[in-house]
N, CA, C and O of each residue as an XYZ file, in Angstrom:
308
protein
N      74.894     35.789    -13.197
C      73.710     36.568    -13.456
C      73.021     36.036    -14.708
O      73.668     35.743    -15.714
N      71.717     35.920    -14.629
C      70.959     35.378    -15.748
C      70.737     36.437    -16.811
O      70.442     37.594    -16.511
N      70.880     36.033    -18.015
C      70.600     36.926    -19.140
C      69.156     36.681    -19.572
O      68.872     35.675    -20.221
N      68.263     37.564    -19.229
C      66.848     37.390    -19.522
C      66.459     37.938    -20.892
O      65.306     37.798    -21.299
N      67.377     38.547    -21.598
C      67.025     39.117    -22.888
C      66.827     38.035    -23.943
O      66.060     38.248    -24.881
N      67.479     36.897    -23.830
C      67.342     35.834    -24.806
C      66.263     34.831    -24.429
O      65.979     33.910    -25.196
N      65.661     34.996    -23.264
C      64.635     34.082    -22.805
C      63.306     34.439    -23.464
O      62.844     35.577    -23.373
N      62.695     33.458    -24.128
C      61.376     33.661    -24.714
C      60.496     32.483    -24.327
O      60.858     31.328    -24.552
N      59.359     32.772    -23.754
C      58.436     31.707    -23.414
C      57.539     31.433    -24.623
O      57.620     32.125    -25.637
N      56.695     30.428    -24.503
C      55.800     30.070    -25.604
C      54.772     31.161    -25.876
O      54.187     31.200    -26.959
N      54.546     32.039    -24.920
C      53.582     33.109    -25.144
C      54.133     34.216    -26.035
O      53.369     34.887    -26.730
N      55.443     34.415    -26.023
C      56.031     35.501    -26.768
C      56.679     35.053    -28.074
O      56.991     35.882    -28.929
N      56.880     33.767    -28.230
C      57.451     33.226    -29.444
C      56.335     32.503    -30.191
O      55.842     31.477    -29.722
N      55.932     33.028    -31.347
C      54.773     32.502    -32.056
C      54.993     31.063    -32.502
O      54.059     30.262    -32.464
N      56.181     30.722    -32.916
C      56.497     29.364    -33.348
C      56.312     28.374    -32.195
O      55.731     27.306    -32.384
N      56.792     28.717    -31.032
C      56.626     27.852    -29.861
C      55.169     27.772    -29.427
O      54.702     26.717    -28.998
N      54.459     28.876    -29.537
C      53.041     28.896    -29.187
C      52.252     27.939    -30.079
O      51.413     27.185    -29.585
N      52.511     27.961    -31.382
C      51.820     27.051    -32.288
C      52.169     25.599    -31.993
O      51.310     24.723    -32.089
N      53.408     25.341    -31.638
C      53.815     23.979    -31.284
C      53.064     23.497    -30.053
O      52.578     22.366    -30.027
N      52.963     24.336    -29.038
C      52.252     23.969    -27.804
C      50.773     23.737    -28.092
O      50.190     22.789    -27.567
N      50.163     24.574    -28.905
C      48.741     24.415    -29.231
C      48.508     23.113    -30.002
O      47.578     22.368    -29.693
N      49.344     22.839    -30.997
C      49.184     21.595    -31.757
C      49.391     20.364    -30.887
O      48.642     19.393    -31.000
N      50.392     20.392    -30.027
C      50.606     19.258    -29.122
C      49.445     19.091    -28.146
O      49.065     17.968    -27.817
N      48.887     20.198    -27.686
C      47.729     20.130    -26.790
C      46.518     19.524    -27.469
O      45.829     18.687    -26.885
N      46.250     19.945    -28.706
C      45.123     19.401    -29.458
C      45.310     17.908    -29.699
O      44.386     17.120    -29.497
N      46.508     17.523    -30.131
C      46.766     16.097    -30.392
C      46.677     15.270    -29.113
O      46.129     14.167    -29.126
N      47.204     15.787    -28.023
C      47.164     15.058    -26.751
C      45.739     14.894    -26.244
O      45.364     13.814    -25.789
N      44.944     15.951    -26.318
C      43.560     15.873    -25.848
C      42.739     14.919    -26.702
O      41.896     14.190    -26.182
N      42.980     14.920    -28.006
C      42.263     13.996    -28.885
C      42.627     12.560    -28.562
O      41.754     11.692    -28.536
N      43.902     12.295    -28.316
C      44.342     10.940    -27.969
C      43.724     10.486    -26.647
O      43.245      9.357    -26.537
N      43.735     11.359    -25.654
C      43.164     11.000    -24.347
C      41.674     10.734    -24.477
O      41.151      9.806    -23.859
N      40.983     11.545    -25.279
C      39.545     11.336    -25.435
C      39.245     10.018    -26.143
O      38.249      9.365    -25.833
N      40.085      9.624    -27.080
C      39.868      8.348    -27.757
C      40.168      7.153    -26.839
O      39.489      6.130    -26.924
N      41.166      7.273    -25.974
C      41.545      6.170    -25.096
C      40.676      6.110    -23.836
O      40.283      5.026    -23.406
N      40.378      7.261    -23.250
C      39.622      7.343    -22.001
C      38.516      8.393    -22.139
O      38.677      9.510    -21.648
N      37.408      8.066    -22.789
C      36.370      9.071    -23.060
C      35.712      9.652    -21.804
O      35.178     10.760    -21.843
N      35.747      8.922    -20.706
C      35.100      9.422    -19.484
C      35.849     10.616    -18.889
O      35.256     11.415    -18.164
N      37.133     10.744    -19.184
C      37.916     11.857    -18.628
C      37.505     13.214    -19.197
O      37.609     14.237    -18.520
N      37.043     13.214    -20.433
C      36.719     14.487    -21.088
C      35.239     14.602    -21.409
O      34.874     15.114    -22.468
N      34.388     14.137    -20.516
C      32.951     14.259    -20.729
C      32.432     15.642    -20.367
O      31.465     16.117    -20.962
N      33.062     16.287    -19.405
C      32.594     17.584    -18.927
C      32.911     18.663    -19.957
O      34.061     18.827    -20.363
N      31.879     19.398    -20.377
C      32.036     20.386    -21.437
C      32.208     21.808    -20.924
O      32.437     22.724    -21.713
N      32.102     22.003    -19.636
C      32.244     23.345    -19.068
C      33.353     23.340    -18.028
O      33.805     22.282    -17.589
N      33.780     24.520    -17.645
C      34.808     24.637    -16.626
C      36.199     24.405    -17.183
O      36.434     24.534    -18.385
N      37.115     24.061    -16.294
C      38.522     23.887    -16.672
C      38.701     22.715    -17.633
O      39.446     22.819    -18.608
N      38.023     21.601    -17.362
C      38.152     20.437    -18.251
C      37.441     20.663    -19.572
O      37.684     19.934    -20.533
N      36.575     21.648    -19.640
C      35.904     21.976    -20.893
C      36.863     22.475    -21.952
O      36.625     22.280    -23.144
N      37.938     23.112    -21.541
C      38.964     23.567    -22.489
C      39.592     22.369    -23.185
O      39.823     22.400    -24.394
N      39.867     21.317    -22.427
C      40.455     20.113    -23.003
C      39.455     19.385    -23.888
O      39.837     18.813    -24.908
N      38.162     19.398    -23.508
C      37.124     18.799    -24.341
C      37.047     19.525    -25.680
O      36.914     18.891    -26.726
N      37.132     20.863    -25.647
C      37.083     21.643    -26.888
C      38.298     21.379    -27.762
O      38.178     21.314    -28.986
N      39.465     21.227    -27.151
C      40.668     20.899    -27.922
C      40.531     19.522    -28.564
O      40.945     19.326    -29.706
N      39.954     18.568    -27.836
C      39.739     17.233    -28.394
C      38.736     17.283    -29.537
O      38.884     16.567    -30.527
N      37.719     18.122    -29.406
C      36.712     18.272    -30.466
C      37.347     18.861    -31.724
O      37.030     18.441    -32.837
N      38.232     19.823    -31.549
C      38.949     20.394    -32.697
C      39.787     19.313    -33.367
O      39.813     19.220    -34.594
N      40.466     18.504    -32.578
C      41.282     17.426    -33.124
C      40.467     16.375    -33.859
O      40.932     15.799    -34.843
N      39.246     16.121    -33.380
C      38.392     15.141    -34.040
C      37.843     15.678    -35.360
O      37.876     14.982    -36.375
N      37.352     16.877    -35.350
C      36.678     17.421    -36.529
C      37.633     17.950    -37.584
O      37.334     17.888    -38.776
N      38.758     18.459    -37.170
C      39.715     19.029    -38.116
C      40.982     18.185    -38.201
O      42.075     18.718    -38.388
N      40.834     16.864    -38.064
C      42.016     16.007    -38.001
C      42.916     16.085    -39.232
O      44.133     16.022    -39.060
N      42.410     16.218    -40.464
C      43.354     16.366    -41.583
C      44.183     17.646    -41.482
O      45.374     17.642    -41.791
N      43.561     18.726    -41.056
C      44.271     20.004    -40.929
C      45.250     19.974    -39.762
O      46.340     20.539    -39.847
N      44.865     19.319    -38.679
C      45.774     19.189    -37.539
C      46.973     18.325    -37.932
O      48.102     18.607    -37.531
N      46.728     17.279    -38.711
C      47.827     16.419    -39.169
C      48.784     17.186    -40.069
O      50.001     17.062    -39.929
N      48.247     17.973    -40.988
C      49.098     18.779    -41.873
C      49.872     19.814    -41.066
O      51.057     20.039    -41.313
N      49.206     20.442    -40.105
C      49.885     21.416    -39.254
C      50.981     20.784    -38.413
O      52.051     21.369    -38.241
N      50.721     19.595    -37.889
C      51.735     18.898    -37.093
C      52.928     18.490    -37.948
O      54.075     18.602    -37.515
N      52.658     18.018    -39.161
C      53.736     17.640    -40.063
C      54.575     18.857    -40.448
O      55.805     18.803    -40.445
N      53.895     19.953    -40.780
C      54.611     21.183    -41.150
C      55.432     21.715    -39.979
O      56.550     22.196    -40.166
N      54.876     21.627    -38.775
C      55.598     22.099    -37.598
C      56.807     21.225    -37.334
O      57.869     21.733    -36.973
N      56.665     19.921    -37.507
C      57.803     19.013    -37.325
C      58.919     19.292    -38.328
O      60.096     19.306    -37.970
N      58.540     19.512    -39.581
C      59.547     19.829    -40.607
C      60.232     21.141    -40.300
O      61.448     21.257    -40.455
N      59.467     22.135    -39.865
C      60.076     23.435    -39.576
C      60.987     23.363    -38.357
O      61.998     24.064    -38.305
N      60.651     22.529    -37.374
C      61.511     22.385    -36.205
C      62.816     21.688    -36.585
O      63.890     22.064    -36.114
N      62.715     20.681    -37.434
C      63.919     19.926    -37.816
C      64.847     20.764    -38.702
O      66.060     20.774    -38.489
N      64.295     21.457    -39.680
C      65.127     22.118    -40.680
C      65.366     23.613    -40.442
O      66.261     24.189    -41.060
N      64.598     24.245    -39.574
C      64.765     25.693    -39.393
C      65.073     26.006    -37.990
O      65.247     27.174    -37.642
């Protein structure tokens, strides 16, 4: 029998949620830099990825600091 009390998804665990968001922003920014035609559409489902890439481009120092802090917290905590 599965013990579901210890199961936490990224939606319910704030630390995991921040990790997923940071990885998504970094991944979308990388894809946009390598293949700009994939993220040209600004509306609809792909518009979410375009917005994440835009956040990564404009706030890259803050995203880098957040990624570094998240990596340190994952390793040591």
